[in-house]
C-alpha positions as CSV (number, residue, x, y, z in Angstrom):
1,X,15.6,-66.6,61.5
2,X,14.5,-63.6,59.7
3,X,11.3,-61.8,60.8
4,X,10.4,-58.8,58.8
5,X,13.4,-56.5,58.5
6,X,15.3,-58.2,61.3
7,X,17.6,-61.2,61.6
8,X,17.1,-62.9,65.0
9,X,20.3,-64.7,65.8
10,X,20.3,-67.0,68.9
11,X,23.2,-66.6,71.3
12,X,24.2,-70.1,71.9
13,X,27.6,-69.9,73.8
14,X,29.1,-68.2,76.8
15,X,31.6,-66.4,74.3
16,X,28.5,-65.3,72.3
17,X,27.0,-63.8,75.3
18,X,30.2,-61.9,76.0
19,X,30.5,-60.7,72.4
20,X,26.9,-59.4,72.6
21,X,27.5,-57.6,76.0
22,X,30.5,-55.9,74.6
23,X,29.0,-55.0,71.3
24,X,25.8,-53.7,72.8
25,X,27.1,-52.3,76.1
26,X,24.8,-54.3,78.1
27,X,24.9,-57.2,80.7
28,X,23.9,-60.1,78.4
29,X,26.9,-62.0,79.8
30,X,25.2,-62.1,83.3
31,X,22.6,-64.4,81.9
32,X,24.9,-67.4,81.2
33,X,23.4,-69.3,84.1
34,X,19.9,-68.9,83.1
35,X,20.6,-69.6,79.6
36,X,22.5,-72.8,80.6
37,X,19.5,-74.0,82.6
38,X,17.2,-73.2,79.7
39,X,15.2,-70.7,81.6
40,X,16.0,-67.8,79.2
41,X,17.1,-67.6,75.6
42,X,18.9,-64.6,74.4
43,X,19.1,-63.3,70.8
44,X,21.0,-60.8,69.0
45,X,18.6,-58.6,66.7
46,X,20.3,-57.4,63.7
47,X,19.2,-55.4,60.6
48,X,18.6,-58.0,57.9
49,X,20.0,-55.8,55.2
50,X,23.3,-54.5,56.8
51,X,23.9,-57.1,59.6
52,X,24.2,-54.3,62.2
53,X,23.2,-55.2,65.6
54,X,20.0,-53.4,66.6
55,X,19.0,-55.0,70.1
56,X,19.4,-57.8,72.4
57,X,16.1,-59.8,72.9
58,X,15.2,-62.3,75.7
59,X,12.5,-64.8,76.1
60,X,11.7,-66.7,79.3
61,X,10.4,-70.2,79.7
62,X,7.5,-71.4,81.7
63,X,7.8,-75.2,81.0
64,X,7.1,-75.5,77.3
65,X,5.6,-72.0,77.0
66,X,7.9,-69.2,76.2
67,X,7.0,-65.5,76.8
68,X,8.6,-62.0,76.5
69,X,11.4,-61.2,79.0
70,X,12.9,-58.0,77.6
71,X,14.4,-56.3,74.6
72,X,16.8,-53.5,74.7
73,X,18.9,-51.3,72.4
74,X,22.5,-50.5,72.9
75,X,23.3,-49.4,76.5
76,X,19.8,-50.8,77.7
77,X,18.0,-48.0,75.8
78,X,14.3,-48.6,75.3
79,X,13.6,-50.8,72.3
80,X,10.3,-49.4,71.0
81,X,7.1,-50.9,69.8
82,X,8.5,-52.6,66.6
83,X,11.1,-54.6,68.6
84,X,8.7,-55.4,71.3
85,X,6.2,-56.8,68.8
86,X,9.3,-58.8,67.4
87,X,9.9,-60.2,70.8
88,X,6.3,-61.3,71.1
89,X,6.6,-63.0,67.8
90,X,9.8,-64.9,68.8
91,X,8.2,-66.2,72.0
92,X,5.1,-67.3,70.0
93,X,7.4,-69.1,67.5
94,X,9.4,-70.8,70.3
95,X,6.1,-71.9,72.0
96,X,4.9,-73.4,68.8
97,X,8.3,-75.2,68.4
98,X,8.0,-76.6,71.8
99,X,4.4,-77.9,71.1
100,X,5.9,-79.9,68.1
101,X,9.2,-80.8,69.9
102,X,8.4,-81.6,73.6
103,X,11.2,-80.6,76.2
104,X,12.4,-84.2,76.5
105,X,13.2,-84.4,72.8
106,X,14.6,-81.0,72.0
107,X,18.2,-80.0,72.5
108,X,18.8,-78.0,75.5
109,X,20.5,-74.6,75.4
110,X,22.9,-75.9,78.1
111,X,24.5,-78.3,75.6
112,X,25.4,-75.2,73.5
113,X,26.8,-73.3,76.4
114,X,29.4,-75.8,77.7
115,X,32.2,-74.6,75.5
């Protein structure tokens, strides 16, 4: 999904988590268990124009309500206000999606992480 000047790309596999961790010099790959259990969703934030990775963003689930977890630039540097606002918007959009697609009928992230 594109929001403003950013592409927000869901990380939907264990290999994707490893790729993100290596590219961004962070520990995204340590979240595989939490992503598989659908407690956290991670995203690669990229510049919509160049495709360059800008940050790794995470949202956390409280049932059908999603809220901000964290967003960090490469090597876990602070993301700044613009990316924090992006994280808030992603959480809001996922919460809206849950309201129209209850947990029992939406695909779980764990299905994507099995390969």
